[in-house]
N, CA and C atoms as an extended XYZ file, in Angstrom:
489
Properties=species:S:1:pos:R:3:atomname:S:1:resname:S:1:resid:I:1 pbc="F F F"
N         0.990       -2.284      -23.352 N   MET     1
C         1.157       -2.701      -22.263 CA  MET     1
C         0.875       -1.565      -21.250 C   MET     1
N        -0.211       -1.714      -20.070 N   ARG     2
C        -0.024       -0.259      -19.185 CA  ARG     2
C         1.160       -0.612      -18.250 C   ARG     2
N         1.377        0.394      -17.863 N   LYS     3
C         2.551        0.904      -17.061 CA  LYS     3
C         2.065        1.261      -15.807 C   LYS     3
N         2.663        1.327      -14.413 N   TYR     4
C         2.268        1.833      -13.432 CA  TYR     4
C         3.539        2.261      -12.362 C   TYR     4
N         3.010        3.261      -11.560 N   CYS     5
C         3.870        3.523      -10.337 CA  CYS     5
C         3.582        2.338       -9.345 C   CYS     5
N         4.648        1.963       -8.614 N   LEU     6
C         4.153        0.970       -7.668 CA  LEU     6
C         3.981        1.214       -6.243 C   LEU     6
N         2.899        1.079       -5.707 N   LEU     7
C         2.660        1.338       -4.205 CA  LEU     7
C         2.157       -0.364       -3.514 C   LEU     7
N         3.058       -0.425       -2.315 N   LEU     8
C         2.696       -1.854       -1.676 CA  LEU     8
C         1.802       -2.065       -0.624 C   LEU     8
N         1.396       -3.069       -0.481 N   VAL     9
C         0.417       -3.348        1.267 CA  VAL     9
C         0.935       -4.371        1.755 C   VAL     9
N         1.506       -4.222        2.721 N   LEU    10
C         1.411       -5.374        3.481 CA  LEU    10
C         0.498       -5.704        4.255 C   LEU    10
N         0.042       -7.237        4.035 N   PHE    11
C        -0.968       -7.777        4.117 CA  PHE    11
C        -1.250       -8.577        5.238 C   PHE    11
N        -2.258       -8.776        6.303 N   LEU    12
C        -2.172       -9.572        7.544 CA  LEU    12
C        -2.781      -10.668        6.604 C   LEU    12
N        -2.795      -11.903        6.608 N   THR    13
C        -3.632      -13.116        6.122 CA  THR    13
C        -3.891      -13.780        7.010 C   THR    13
N        -3.434      -14.109        7.794 N   LEU    14
C        -3.806      -14.529        9.417 CA  LEU    14
C        -4.534      -13.514       10.395 C   LEU    14
N        -5.446      -14.121       11.373 N   ASN    15
C        -5.588      -13.412       12.340 CA  ASN    15
C        -5.008      -13.367       13.322 C   ASN    15
N        -4.708      -12.518       14.318 N   GLY    16
C        -4.323      -12.836       15.434 CA  GLY    16
C        -3.175      -11.356       15.615 C   GLY    16
N        -2.790      -11.463       17.173 N   CYS    17
C        -1.751      -10.155       17.148 CA  CYS    17
C        -0.376      -10.437       17.061 C   CYS    17
N         0.322       -9.766       16.903 N   ILE    18
C         1.724       -9.517       16.743 CA  ILE    18
C         2.544       -8.839       18.164 C   ILE    18
N         3.218       -9.897       18.755 N   THR    19
C         4.082       -9.359       19.701 CA  THR    19
C         4.921       -8.210       19.581 C   THR    19
N         5.271       -7.208       20.726 N   SER    20
C         6.234       -6.049       20.228 CA  SER    20
C         7.756       -6.624       20.178 C   SER    20
N         8.368       -5.990       18.845 N   SER    21
C         9.532       -6.540       18.262 CA  SER    21
C         9.918       -5.394       17.812 C   SER    21
N        11.181       -5.269       17.658 N   LEU    22
C        11.800       -3.539       17.089 CA  LEU    22
C        11.817       -3.973       15.645 C   LEU    22
N        12.159       -5.063       14.986 N   ASN    23
C        12.013       -5.248       13.503 CA  ASN    23
C        10.731       -5.623       13.117 C   ASN    23
N         9.745       -6.085       13.401 N   LYS    24
C         8.918       -6.665       13.191 CA  LYS    24
C         7.394       -5.673       12.913 C   LYS    24
N         6.402       -5.832       11.979 N   PRO    25
C         5.270       -5.376       12.203 CA  PRO    25
C         4.407       -5.106       13.496 C   PRO    25
N         3.722       -3.959       14.062 N   ILE    26
C         3.151       -4.361       14.973 CA  ILE    26
C         1.581       -3.571       14.725 C   ILE    26
N         0.436       -4.251       15.141 N   HIS    27
C        -0.670       -3.921       14.629 CA  HIS    27
C        -0.994       -2.561       15.445 C   HIS    27
N        -1.734       -1.393       14.717 N   GLY    28
C        -1.941       -0.526       15.134 CA  GLY    28
C        -0.870        0.952       14.432 C   GLY    28
N         0.550        0.041       14.530 N   LYS    29
C         2.054        0.726       14.622 CA  LYS    29
C         2.364        1.273       13.017 C   LYS    29
N         2.807        2.202       12.756 N   GLU    30
C         3.587        2.603       11.736 CA  GLU    30
C         4.620        1.686       11.572 C   GLU    30
N         5.231        1.002       10.565 N   TRP    31
C         6.311       -0.003       10.032 CA  TRP    31
C         7.480        0.470        9.074 C   TRP    31
N         8.380        0.720        9.353 N   ILE    32
C         9.445        0.960        8.382 CA  ILE    32
C        10.198       -0.365        8.201 C   ILE    32
N        10.355       -0.481        6.852 N   VAL    33
C        11.356       -1.785        6.666 CA  VAL    33
C        12.841       -1.597        6.581 C   VAL    33
N        13.667       -1.514        7.684 N   PRO    34
C        14.625       -1.111        7.889 CA  PRO    34
C        15.915       -0.883        6.768 C   PRO    34
N        15.953       -1.751        5.885 N   ASP    35
C        17.146       -1.811        5.144 CA  ASP    35
C        16.833       -0.469        3.507 C   ASP    35
N        15.430       -0.586        3.617 N   LEU    36
C        15.213        0.232        2.342 CA  LEU    36
C        14.155        1.418        3.043 C   LEU    36
N        14.063        1.454        4.273 N   ARG    37
C        13.468        2.739        4.803 CA  ARG    37
C        12.182        3.110        3.791 C   ARG    37
N        11.161        1.806        3.551 N   MET    38
C         9.956        1.607        3.239 CA  MET    38
C         9.337        2.237        4.372 C   MET    38
N         8.113        3.150        4.213 N   LYS    39
C         7.289        3.253        5.808 CA  LYS    39
C         5.792        2.923        4.829 C   LYS    39
N         5.389        2.140        6.138 N   PHE    40
C         3.930        1.720        6.022 CA  PHE    40
C         3.256        2.030        7.030 C   PHE    40
N         1.683        2.232        7.095 N   VAL    41
C         0.760        2.970        7.811 CA  VAL    41
C        -0.103        2.028        7.988 C   VAL    41
N        -0.286        1.324        9.124 N   TYR    42
C        -1.843        0.470        9.352 CA  TYR    42
C        -3.038        1.191        9.243 C   TYR    42
N        -3.721        0.367        8.571 N   VAL    43
C        -5.344        0.924        8.537 CA  VAL    43
C        -6.012       -0.173        9.033 C   VAL    43
N        -6.763        0.351        9.968 N   LYS    44
C        -7.698       -0.580       10.819 CA  LYS    44
C        -8.984       -0.809       10.249 C   LYS    44
N        -9.473       -2.403       10.151 N   ASN    45
C       -10.502       -2.649        9.289 CA  ASN    45
C       -11.883       -1.428        9.731 C   ASN    45
N       -12.507       -1.921        8.413 N   GLY    46
C       -13.862       -0.793        8.846 CA  GLY    46
C       -14.801       -0.822        7.524 C   GLY    46
N       -15.885       -0.173        7.521 N   SER    47
C       -16.739        0.046        6.205 CA  SER    47
C       -16.664        1.143        5.811 C   SER    47
N       -17.297        1.437        4.546 N   PHE    48
C       -17.263        2.895        3.790 CA  PHE    48
C       -18.195        2.833        2.780 C   PHE    48
N       -18.324        3.845        2.089 N   LEU    49
C       -19.136        3.890        0.797 CA  LEU    49
C       -18.210        3.859       -0.332 C   LEU    49
N       -18.470        3.068       -1.174 N   MET    50
C       -17.766        2.861       -2.440 CA  MET    50
C       -18.294        3.449       -3.611 C   MET    50
N       -17.773        3.933       -4.790 N   GLY    51
C       -18.358        4.130       -5.925 CA  GLY    51
C       -18.384        5.349       -6.247 C   GLY    51
N       -19.314        5.737       -7.080 N   GLY    52
C       -19.138        6.954       -7.896 CA  GLY    52
C       -20.192        8.041       -7.714 C   GLY    52
N       -19.518        9.266       -6.642 N   THR    53
C       -20.353       10.044       -6.414 CA  THR    53
C       -19.954       11.025       -7.249 C   THR    53
N       -19.293       11.021       -8.323 N   MET    54
C       -19.349       11.651       -9.636 CA  MET    54
C       -19.729       10.851      -10.684 C   MET    54
N       -19.869        9.283      -11.061 N   ASN    55
C       -20.543        8.854      -11.645 CA  ASN    55
C       -21.869        8.338      -11.499 C   ASN    55
N       -22.972        9.107      -12.001 N   LEU    56
C       -24.176        9.130      -11.965 CA  LEU    56
C       -25.105        7.757      -12.579 C   LEU    56
N       -23.732        6.695      -13.135 N   GLU    57
C       -24.451        5.750      -13.974 CA  GLU    57
C       -24.172        4.480      -12.397 C   GLU    57
N       -23.435        4.458      -11.546 N   GLU    58
C       -23.069        3.833      -10.945 CA  GLU    58
C       -23.470        4.458       -9.414 C   GLU    58
N       -24.552        3.971       -8.552 N   PRO    59
C       -24.679        4.326       -7.215 CA  PRO    59
C       -23.690        4.083       -6.424 C   PRO    59
N       -23.520        4.805       -4.714 N   ASP    60
C       -22.411        4.072       -3.713 CA  ASP    60
C       -23.000        3.011       -3.530 C   ASP    60
N       -21.905        2.087       -3.017 N   PHE    61
C       -22.605        0.808       -2.004 CA  PHE    61
C       -21.701        0.294       -0.857 C   PHE    61
N       -21.948        0.338       -0.204 N   LYS    62
C       -21.285       -0.093        1.422 CA  LYS    62
C       -20.418       -1.408        0.945 C   LYS    62
N       -19.003       -1.264        1.502 N   VAL    63
C       -17.859       -2.085        1.490 CA  VAL    63
C       -17.386       -2.217        2.959 C   VAL    63
N       -17.119       -3.180        3.232 N   THR    64
C       -16.677       -3.830        4.156 CA  THR    64
C       -15.347       -4.602        4.598 C   THR    64
N       -13.927       -3.661        4.847 N   GLN    65
C       -12.834       -4.243        4.443 CA  GLN    65
C       -12.867       -5.098        6.378 C   GLN    65
N       -12.475       -6.328        6.103 N   THR    66
C       -12.919       -6.984        7.418 CA  THR    66
C       -11.396       -7.348        8.217 C   THR    66
N       -10.359       -7.230        7.080 N   ARG    67
C        -9.167       -7.512        8.054 CA  ARG    67
C        -8.450       -6.099        8.193 C   ARG    67
N        -7.289       -5.523        9.086 N   PRO    68
C        -6.655       -4.306        8.913 CA  PRO    68
C        -5.359       -4.992        8.071 C   PRO    68
N        -4.861       -3.771        7.809 N   TYR    69
C        -3.586       -4.198        6.912 CA  TYR    69
C        -2.624       -3.064        6.794 C   TYR    69
N        -1.063       -3.358        6.411 N   TRP    70
C        -0.536       -1.725        6.421 CA  TRP    70
C        -0.319       -1.284        4.853 C   TRP    70
N        -0.508       -0.383        4.348 N   THR    71
C        -0.231        0.133        3.390 CA  THR    71
C         1.141        1.128        2.988 C   THR    71
N         1.379        1.043        1.800 N   GLY    72
C         2.615        1.786        1.768 CA  GLY    72
C         2.085        3.672        1.858 C   GLY    72
N         3.530        4.135        2.835 N   LYS    73
C         2.535        5.363        2.659 CA  LYS    73
C         3.398        6.109        1.624 C   LYS    73
N         3.838        5.755        0.842 N   TYR    74
C         4.725        6.304       -0.203 CA  TYR    74
C         4.661        5.538       -1.178 C   TYR    74
N         4.807        6.033       -2.436 N   GLU    75
C         4.992        4.893       -3.710 CA  GLU    75
C         6.695        4.542       -3.496 C   GLU    75
N         6.801        3.286       -4.394 N   VAL    76
C         8.488        2.920       -4.079 CA  VAL    76
C         8.976        3.383       -4.736 C   VAL    76
N        10.436        4.211       -4.216 N   THR    77
C        11.350        4.785       -5.142 CA  THR    77
C        12.209        3.651       -6.201 C   THR    77
N        12.619        4.388       -7.020 N   GLN    78
C        13.927        3.883       -7.717 CA  GLN    78
C        14.641        3.335       -6.978 C   GLN    78
N        15.329        4.141       -6.085 N   LYS    79
C        16.163        3.392       -5.141 CA  LYS    79
C        15.747        2.120       -4.892 C   LYS    79
N        14.826        1.825       -4.026 N   GLN    80
C        14.405        1.038       -3.101 CA  GLN    80
C        13.847       -0.404       -4.596 C   GLN    80
N        13.468       -0.235       -5.355 N   TYR    81
C        13.037       -1.031       -6.391 CA  TYR    81
C        14.445       -1.835       -7.106 C   TYR    81
N        15.249       -0.942       -7.251 N   LYS    82
C        16.675       -1.590       -7.709 CA  LYS    82
C        17.194       -2.227       -6.895 C   LYS    82
N        17.320       -1.865       -5.579 N   LYS    83
C        17.736       -2.711       -4.500 CA  LYS    83
C        17.244       -4.484       -4.633 C   LYS    83
N        15.690       -4.335       -4.517 N   ILE    84
C        15.183       -5.359       -4.463 CA  ILE    84
C        14.986       -6.280       -5.944 C   ILE    84
N        15.041       -5.463       -7.070 N   MET    85
C        15.042       -6.069       -8.344 CA  MET    85
C        16.103       -6.069       -8.956 C   MET    85
N        17.353       -5.154       -8.962 N   GLY    86
C        18.497       -5.126       -9.453 CA  GLY    86
C        18.559       -4.189      -10.772 C   GLY    86
N        17.380       -3.814      -10.942 N   GLU    87
C        17.097       -2.988      -12.098 CA  GLU    87
C        16.610       -2.003      -11.873 C   GLU    87
N        16.678       -0.802      -12.901 N   ASN    88
C        15.404        0.571      -12.642 CA  ASN    88
C        14.953        0.551      -14.340 C   ASN    88
N        13.739        0.737      -14.092 N   LEU    89
C        12.985        0.502      -15.285 CA  LEU    89
C        12.362        2.149      -15.580 C   LEU    89
N        12.786        2.670      -14.803 N   SER    90
C        12.082        4.366      -15.006 CA  SER    90
C        12.779        5.064      -16.194 C   SER    90
N        11.675        5.603      -16.686 N   HIS    91
C        12.284        6.926      -17.910 CA  HIS    91
C        12.786        7.682      -17.334 C   HIS    91
N        12.053        8.533      -16.067 N   PHE    92
C        12.080        9.840      -15.450 CA  PHE    92
C        13.375        9.556      -14.150 C   PHE    92
N        14.886        9.093      -14.448 N   LYS    93
C        15.725        8.690      -13.358 CA  LYS    93
C        15.899       10.090      -12.406 C   LYS    93
N        16.001        9.163      -10.991 N   ALA    94
C        16.251        9.727      -10.064 CA  ALA    94
C        15.921        9.119       -8.796 C   ALA    94
N        16.883        8.802       -8.399 N   SER    95
C        16.667        7.601       -7.099 CA  SER    95
C        15.997        7.578       -5.622 C   SER    95
N        15.550        9.023       -5.579 N   ASP    96
C        14.471        9.355       -4.463 CA  ASP    96
C        13.115        9.788       -5.342 C   ASP    96
N        13.235        9.424       -6.479 N   ARG    97
C        11.658        9.537       -7.596 CA  ARG    97
C        11.096        8.397       -7.414 C   ARG    97
N         9.533        8.367       -7.460 N   PRO    98
C         8.636        6.841       -7.596 CA  PRO    98
C         9.162        6.101       -8.945 C   PRO    98
N         9.340        5.041       -8.751 N   VAL    99
C         9.752        3.893       -9.713 CA  VAL    99
C         8.683        4.174      -10.846 C   VAL    99
N         8.706        3.950      -11.921 N   GLU   100
C         7.684        4.015      -13.029 CA  GLU   100
C         7.993        3.601      -14.241 C   GLU   100
N         7.294        3.051      -15.051 N   ASN   101
C         6.975        2.898      -16.295 CA  ASN   101
C         7.317        1.252      -15.841 C   ASN   101
N         6.786        0.714      -14.989 N   VAL   102
C         6.856       -0.985      -14.224 CA  VAL   102
C         5.438       -1.540      -14.734 C   VAL   102
N         5.707       -2.610      -15.497 N   THR   103
C         4.148       -3.353      -15.797 CA  THR   103
C         3.841       -4.121      -14.438 C   THR   103
N         2.430       -4.407      -14.619 N   TRP   104
C         2.137       -5.610      -13.389 CA  TRP   104
C         2.574       -6.614      -13.182 C   TRP   104
N         3.616       -7.575      -14.022 N   ASP   105
C         4.192       -8.983      -13.959 CA  ASP   105
C         4.924       -8.432      -13.110 C   ASP   105
N         5.811       -7.240      -13.347 N   LYS   106
C         7.575       -6.834      -12.547 CA  LYS   106
C         6.602       -6.373      -10.969 C   LYS   106
N         5.295       -5.849      -11.008 N   ALA   107
C         5.016       -5.057       -9.963 CA  ALA   107
C         4.903       -6.528       -8.470 C   ALA   107
N         4.223       -7.311       -9.288 N   VAL   108
C         3.926       -8.629       -8.337 CA  VAL   108
C         5.126       -9.223       -8.330 C   VAL   108
N         6.580       -9.530       -9.267 N   SER   109
C         7.546       -9.736       -8.687 CA  SER   109
C         8.139       -9.154       -7.883 C   SER   109
N         8.304       -8.166       -7.956 N   PHE   110
C         8.492       -7.085       -6.866 CA  PHE   110
C         8.110       -7.334       -5.316 C   PHE   110
N         6.874       -7.481       -5.371 N   CYS   111
C         6.045       -7.910       -4.001 CA  CYS   111
C         6.760       -9.483       -3.550 C   CYS   111
N         6.631      -10.697       -4.437 N   ASN   112
C         7.177      -11.584       -3.978 CA  ASN   112
C         8.618      -11.539       -3.667 C   ASN   112
N         9.547      -10.471       -4.099 N   ARG   113
C        11.135      -10.581       -3.945 CA  ARG   113
C        10.905       -9.728       -2.473 C   ARG   113
N        10.079       -8.879       -2.482 N   MET   114
C        10.357       -8.429       -1.180 CA  MET   114
C         9.708       -9.119       -0.006 C   MET   114
N         8.543      -10.012       -0.176 N   THR   115
C         8.535      -11.304        0.663 CA  THR   115
C         9.771      -11.779        0.837 C   THR   115
N        10.188      -12.177        0.023 N   GLU   116
C        11.220      -13.610        0.391 CA  GLU   116
C        12.351      -12.495        0.715 C   GLU   116
N        12.943      -11.425        0.886 N   PHE   117
C        14.212      -10.306        1.199 CA  PHE   117
C        13.524      -10.533        2.587 C   PHE   117
N        12.481      -10.183        3.075 N   GLU   118
C        12.006       -9.759        4.341 CA  GLU   118
C        11.751      -11.052        5.272 C   GLU   118
N        11.339      -12.097        4.903 N   LYS   119
C        11.704      -13.407        5.514 CA  LYS   119
C        12.964      -13.817        5.436 C   LYS   119
N        13.796      -13.782        4.820 N   LYS   120
C        15.259      -14.181        4.997 CA  LYS   120
C        15.827      -13.295        6.065 C   LYS   120
N        15.515      -11.792        6.140 N   ASN   121
C        16.410      -11.058        7.093 CA  ASN   121
C        15.028      -11.164        8.603 C   ASN   121
N        14.339      -12.628        8.790 N   ARG   122
C        13.399      -12.637        9.859 CA  ARG   122
C        12.638      -11.546       10.563 C   ARG   122
N        12.089      -10.731        9.509 N   ARG   123
C        11.265       -9.489        9.894 CA  ARG   123
C         9.874       -9.737        9.718 C   ARG   123
N         9.472      -10.498        8.901 N   LEU   124
C         8.076      -10.369        8.517 CA  LEU   124
C         7.579      -11.870        9.168 C   LEU   124
N         6.647      -11.864        9.627 N   PRO   125
C         6.135      -12.999       10.212 CA  PRO   125
C         5.225      -13.783        9.445 C   PRO   125
N         5.075      -15.079        9.585 N   ASP   126
C         4.652      -16.533        9.304 CA  ASP   126
C         3.291      -15.377        8.811 C   ASP   126
N         3.072      -15.845        7.456 N   GLY   127
C         1.196      -15.503        7.541 CA  GLY   127
C         1.177      -14.166        6.867 C   GLY   127
N         1.934      -13.285        6.979 N   TYR   128
C         2.049      -11.837        6.158 CA  TYR   128
C         3.154      -11.926        4.610 C   TYR   128
N         2.367      -11.162        4.027 N   VAL   129
C         3.255      -11.198        2.725 CA  VAL   129
C         3.322       -9.735        2.161 C   VAL   129
N         3.597       -9.322        1.069 N   TYR   130
C         3.736       -7.840        0.591 CA  TYR   130
C         3.100       -8.220       -0.806 C   TYR   130
N         2.112       -7.884       -0.993 N   ARG   131
C         1.429       -7.525       -2.653 CA  ARG   131
C         0.985       -6.197       -2.973 C   ARG   131
N         0.242       -6.045       -4.170 N   LEU   132
C        -0.535       -4.884       -4.661 CA  LEU   132
C        -1.801       -4.622       -3.646 C   LEU   132
N        -2.465       -3.826       -3.537 N   PRO   133
C        -3.449       -3.428       -2.804 CA  PRO   133
C        -4.470       -3.510       -3.444 C   PRO   133
N        -5.825       -4.235       -3.257 N   THR   134
C        -6.761       -4.411       -4.132 CA  THR   134
C        -7.423       -2.884       -4.584 C   THR   134
N        -8.444       -2.943       -5.389 N   GLU   135
C        -9.165       -1.671       -5.591 CA  GLU   135
C        -9.950       -1.289       -3.871 C   GLU   135
N       -10.502       -2.041       -3.447 N   ILE   136
C       -11.176       -1.729       -2.308 CA  ILE   136
C        -9.853       -1.181       -1.517 C   ILE   136
N        -8.874       -2.077       -0.754 N   GLU   137
C        -8.009       -1.634       -0.337 CA  GLU   137
C        -7.620       -0.187       -0.481 C   GLU   137
N        -7.139       -0.136       -1.597 N   TRP   138
C        -6.738        1.137       -2.216 CA  TRP   138
C        -7.610        2.324       -1.768 C   TRP   138
N        -8.991        2.282       -2.132 N   GLU   139
C        -9.868        3.439       -2.210 CA  GLU   139
C       -10.210        3.497       -0.220 C   GLU   139
N       -10.318        2.299        0.422 N   PHE   140
C       -10.302        2.525        1.966 CA  PHE   140
C        -9.170        3.614        2.518 C   PHE   140
N        -8.387        2.968        2.046 N   ALA   141
C        -6.844        3.785        2.653 CA  ALA   141
C        -6.950        5.391        2.362 C   ALA   141
N        -7.071        5.657        0.970 N   ALA   142
C        -7.145        7.049        0.332 CA  ALA   142
C        -8.330        7.740        0.776 C   ALA   142
N        -9.078        7.139        1.313 N   ARG   143
C       -10.562        7.703        2.018 CA  ARG   143
C        -9.836        7.991        3.792 C   ARG   143
N        -8.876        7.695        4.038 N   SER   144
C        -8.500        7.665        5.307 CA  SER   144
C        -9.564        6.563        6.246 C   SER   144
N        -9.618        5.874        5.900 N   GLY   145
C       -10.287        4.390        6.388 CA  GLY   145
C       -11.225        4.887        7.383 C   GLY   145
N       -11.693        4.412        8.722 N   ASN   146
C       -12.931        5.059        9.349 CA  ASN   146
C       -12.744        6.145        9.579 C   ASN   146
N       -12.162        6.978        9.349 N   LYS   147
C       -12.007        8.441        9.399 CA  LYS   147
C       -12.800        8.985        8.165 C   LYS   147
N       -13.077        8.433        7.330 N   ASP   148
C       -13.705        8.981        6.043 CA  ASP   148
C       -15.059       10.125        6.335 C   ASP   148
N       -14.999       11.505        6.117 N   LYS   149
C       -16.007       12.498        5.961 CA  LYS   149
C       -16.801       12.486        5.022 C   LYS   149
N       -17.045       11.695        3.964 N   GLY   150
C       -17.589       11.776        2.793 CA  GLY   150
C       -17.002       12.639        1.816 C   GLY   150
N       -15.604       13.209        1.785 N   TYR   151
C       -15.357       14.172        0.865 CA  TYR   151
C       -15.414       13.583       -0.494 C   TYR   151
N       -15.605       14.526       -1.735 N   LYS   152
C       -15.558       13.603       -3.144 CA  LYS   152
C       -14.175       13.362       -3.115 C   LYS   152
N       -12.850       14.066       -3.042 N   TYR   153
C       -11.771       13.969       -3.562 CA  TYR   153
C       -11.268       13.600       -1.835 C   TYR   153
N       -10.133       13.054       -1.857 N   SER   154
C        -9.211       12.782       -0.854 CA  SER   154
C        -8.865       14.059        0.361 C   SER   154
N        -9.894       14.131        1.163 N   GLY   155
C        -9.407       15.413        2.033 CA  GLY   155
C       -10.493       16.498        1.894 C   GLY   155
N       -10.915       16.283        1.101 N   SER   156
C       -12.064       17.555        0.697 CA  SER   156
C       -12.947       17.715       -0.258 C   SER   156
N       -13.880       18.360       -0.736 N   ASN   157
C       -14.863       18.625       -1.807 CA  ASN   157
C       -14.372       19.721       -2.792 C   ASN   157
N       -13.222       20.265       -2.602 N   ARG   158
C       -12.482       21.206       -3.461 CA  ARG   158
C       -10.979       20.372       -3.660 C   ARG   158
N       -11.263       20.109       -5.342 N   LEU   159
C       -10.104       19.722       -5.322 CA  LEU   159
C        -8.446       20.159       -5.544 C   LEU   159
N        -8.582       21.661       -5.539 N   GLY   160
C        -7.102       22.602       -4.907 CA  GLY   160
C        -7.099       22.504       -3.486 C   GLY   160
N        -7.970       21.945       -2.864 N   GLU   161
C        -7.748       21.989       -1.340 CA  GLU   161
C        -7.097       20.463       -0.667 C   GLU   161
N        -7.297       19.449       -1.510 N   THR   162
C        -6.564       18.211       -1.434 CA  THR   162
C        -5.431       18.129       -1.083 C   THR   162
N        -4.689       17.280       -0.640 N   GLY   163
C        -3.588       17.136        0.265 CA  GLY   163
C        -2.565       15.702       -0.422 C   GLY   163
């Protein structure tokens, strides 16, 4: 069974704008989950070329991300995971390190519990959920969304210069 590090996406499932609020996500702004200090960055919708610039068997193709979303700025830490799930499954234990050794099912369960946690605390607007990013969302964010400069790697054409 595959094990993963956990990265979350706060996904807008309904169209519309959010009014300004101290503890709720606002379009275009970074969002921080207060109790967990989880940071999410806003990713504006747009298009990009997806595919294998390094894989000659599959050509690049244009993909359009039609809705904006927030994505986790950092991986979920072991401390954050334990606060929501009540356990730490990581092999390399340290509260500030990314949680690892997490199955896909556990990652989905974490997202569902995060959604419940934030709705209970009245910080998550109706129609918003925490979930895992799709491949397109992950790649779009990794390529800097609409700011993509066509680099082979995230931020450079030279592997040693990526950040």
